[in-house]
N, C-alpha and C positions, 0 to 999 in steps of 0.2 A: 504494500500500500504506500502511495506517495506520502511524503512528509512535507511540513511547512517549509523546511529548509530547502528541499528540492524545488518547491514552487517559487520561493524567493530567488534562488539562484537562476532559474530559467527565465524569470520575469525581470531580473536585474534590479531587484529592490530588496529592502530589508525584511526580515520576518515580521517585524513590528508593522510594516506597511501592509503585508499580506493580512495580518490579523485585523488591522483597521478596515481594510476593504471588506472583509467578511462580517465584521461586527458593526462598523460605523461608516458605511460607504460614502455618505454625504460629506465626510471630512477628508476625502481623498480626491485629487484632481481626476477629471473624467478620463483622460488618456491613460493615466496610471491604473485607474480602476478597471478600464477595459482590458488593458494588457494583462493584469493579474488574473482577472476572471477567465480570460482565454486560456491561460496556463492551468488554472484550477480545473477547468472543464476537460482540457486535453489529457491531464494526468489523472483525472478522476479523484482529486483530493477531497477528503472529508475531514473536517475539524475533529480533533479528539476531545469530545465533550467531557469525559471523565477527568482528563488532565486539566482542562480549562476550569472545571469546577473546583479542583483542588487548589489551583493557582488563585482564583478569584474569590474562593469561599462562597461560590454560588452553586445552586443545584441545577440551574438551567431548566427549571420547571415552573410552570404557572398553574395555580389552582383555580378552577372555575367551579363554583358551587351553584347548584340549581335546585329550586324548591320542589320540583316534581319532574323527574327525568322521563316519566311516561307521557308527558305533554308534548305533542309534536312541535309546538311553537318553539320550545327550547332547543330542540334538535337542530333547527336552522341557525339559531343564535350560536350554539356551541360550534357548529361547523365553521362559521365565520371567525370565531375566536381561535379555533385550532389552525386555520389557514394563516392568520396574522402571526400567531405564535411561531409556527414553523418557519415563516419568512424571516423572523427575527432570531431564529436559532434556539427556540425554547420548545419543550414538550409540554403538553397539557395534561393535568390530572383533574378528573371530573369527580365531584362530590355531590351526591343526591341527599339533600338535607331533609326532605319530606316535611317541610314546614315545621321542623322540630328545633327549637332553640338550643337544646342540648347537643344535637348532632351538629348544628352550625358551629357551636363553640369547639367541638372536637376537631372539626376540619380547620377552623381558624388557628388552632394550636400548631398545626403544621407550619404556618407562616412564622409563628413565634419561635418555634424550634429550628427554623432554617431549613426545613425539609422542602419547602418551595420558596421561590423568590418573591412572589407577589400573588395577590388574590383579586379575581373578578367575581363579585357575587351578584346573582341575577334575582334578587329578592329585595323587598323594601327594608328589611331589618338588618342592621349591622350587627354581626356577632358581638355579644357583650364583652367577650374576652379581648377584643381588639380595641375597645374604647380607651384604655390607658395608653396603649401603644400609639394610637392616633393623637392623643393629647400630648404625648411627649415629642412626636415627630412632626406633627402638623400636616400640612399639605404634601410633605415629602414622603409620607407613608405609602408603601406600594400596595394600595388598595383602590379599586375602581368599582363603581356600581354600573351594572348594565340593565336596561329595560325600565327600571323605576327611577324616580327622582324624588329625593327628600332633602331639603336644605339642612335638616336636623343631623344627617349623617356626617356632613362636612367633608365628603370625599368627592372626587370627580365622577361624573356620571354621563352616560350616553342613553338617550331616550327620544321619544317623539313628543309633540305637544298633545297630550292626551285630552286636555280640555277642548282644544280646537277640533280634535277628531270626533269627540262626542257630539259637539255642536254640529259638525258636518252631517253626521248620521241623522240627527233629528231634523235638520233643515231639508234633507233629501225627502224624508217621509212627509213633512208638512207640504212640500212642493207637490207631492202626489195627492194631496187632499186629506191626509190623515190628521185627525185631531185627538182621537182617543188612542193614546200610545202607551203600551206597556214597556217598562224598562227593567231589565234583569241585570243587576250589578254584580260585581265580585265583592268579596269581603271589604267592608269600609275601613278596616285598619290598614288597608293598602293605599298608598298615595295615588296610584294610577286609577283605582276604582273611584276614589273621591274626585279626582280631576275629571275623569270621564263623566261622572254624574253631574259635576258642577257645569261642565260645558254643555251637556245635554239639556239640563234644566234652564241654563242661560239662553240657549237657542229657543227652547219652548216658550220662555217668557217673552222673548223678542217677537215671536210669532203669535203671542196671545193664546197659547194652548197649555200653559203650565198647569192650570187648575184641572186639566183633563188627562194629565199624565199620571200613570199609576206605577209606583216604584216597588220592586221586590228585591230583597238582598239575597243573592245566590252565593255559590262558593266556587264558581268557574267549572263546575261539573255538569254534564248533560242531565244527570238525574235531578239536580236541584232545579235546573231550568224547566225540566218537564213538569214538575209539580207546580212551579210558579206560573208557567204558561197556561196550565189548565184553569187556574184561578182567574188569570187575565182574560182568557177566552170567555169564561162564564160572565165576566164583568163587562164584556162588550167591546174590547179593544179591536181596532182594525189593523194594528201593526205592533210588532214586538222588537225592541232593540236589545240585543244581548251583548255583554261586554267581552265575550270571546266566541270563537266559532264552535267550540265544543258545546257551549250552552245553546247556541243557535240550533245545533243538531237536536238537542232535547226539545226545543220549542217546536221544530218542524215535526217531530214525532208526536207531540201533544196535539198539534193541529190535525194530523192524519187520524189519530185515535178518536178525535172528536167528530170525525166524519166531514171535516172541512178541507179546503184546498188552499194552498199557498202558491201564488199571491192573490188568487181570485177572492178569497174570503179574508185572509189575514196575511200581511206582508211581514217578512223577517229580515233583520239586518244583524250581521255578526261583527266580529272584530278579530283581526290578525291576518286574515287571508292565508289560512293553512293550505298546503299544496293540494289537498283534496277538495277544497271549497268549491272549485269550479265544476267538480264532478258530482256534487250533491244533487238531489232531485227535489226541488229545482236548484239550479246553480245559485250559489249563495252571494247575495250582495253583502259586502263586508268592507271594513276599513283595513287597508293593507299597511303593515309595518315593514320597514326594510330589515328583516330579521338577521340576515347574514351580515349586513353592514353594522348593525348594533354590536354584534360580537366582535367583528374586526376592529371597529373604532375603539371599543373598550380595551382591547389588548394593546392597541397602538398607544393609547394614553398611558397604560401601565408600563409599557416598554420605555416610553419617554421618561417616566419617573425612575425606572431602574437604571437608565443611562445617565441619571443625574440632571436631566433637563426638566425643569418645571413646565408642565403642559401650558401652551399658550392660551388654551381655552379649557376651563375646568368642566363646563357643562356644554355638552354637544347635543343639539336638538336636530334630529334628522327628519326629513319630510315624510308625511303619511299620504295616503291616497284612498279616496272612497271608490271602490270598484263596484259598479252597478251591474248586477246580473239579473237572473230571472225570479229571484225570491221577493222582489218588491214591485208593486204595481199600484194603480189607482185605488183609493179607499173604497171599501165595499159598503153596501147598505147593511148595517148591523141587524136590522129587523129581518132581512132575508136570511142572513147566515145563522142567526139565532134559531130560526125555524128549522134549520138543518142539523142542529146539534144532536148528536147521538146520546143515548143514555149510558153509554159505556163509561 
């Protein structure tokens, strides 16, 4: 296997320059960088990660914790994180915390013990064990939040404007003539749930339908939305806005079980634009998040911190998009659809 000394000799540079090209390419002149990378590729050189770890006292690993690894939304975020980490020379360790603070703390201990160099957490709650470390190190602590944003954590974050996204969903339904709208939120201890609800109700107030909106608090599961949707259907809503696509699936099932049709009787809007959303029946209208880019940008912020560079922007807000498909249509006559309700 080729060595860094061989690469340096053939490229006509020092071993330090080769190392810089591989770890901090922006700090090397373009012609030198190109010459070194040509030799690296021709010799098939691969850095010795173990030796580098001993030298720098770094593990070359990044920990990404996820509250529910079974949720397909997080799979796309993790893929983006892994791609960015690999580009920067790091491996990714995944921790499934299952919304359990004790598990979150156990994973956070890996950072304290030096088993990983940094942490990206994809939840709203900062592990309690890290709070003293953050207080001591301030914004230089190698911790970044992905997906959620809470000023209380005091760490860099990558997210969308959830309030604006919630408002867009309601504005779309109102434009179709819907006034009686059901909203199924996630847990309200989550900042993104509170922001989406704030934006949705703000848009409802703007259009004069806030007093006709019915809010139910879900838990992001299809089962919770199924139960809430049955109640909302009985109450006479003509549209249901769910705070993730999984709950939208539950709402669609409740509509079918009631003997009704979507969107003829009741429209449904989801959130996240999961890969399967376009293949639902009907294809789901939903708010798309740039899932892969959220993971990538979170790791890029973390690598900046690990390289000793304070991120130029602590809070990165990425664009969202309302994807209109077949699950939303003009508001129905509730008297007609109530007459079709099954007794199931």
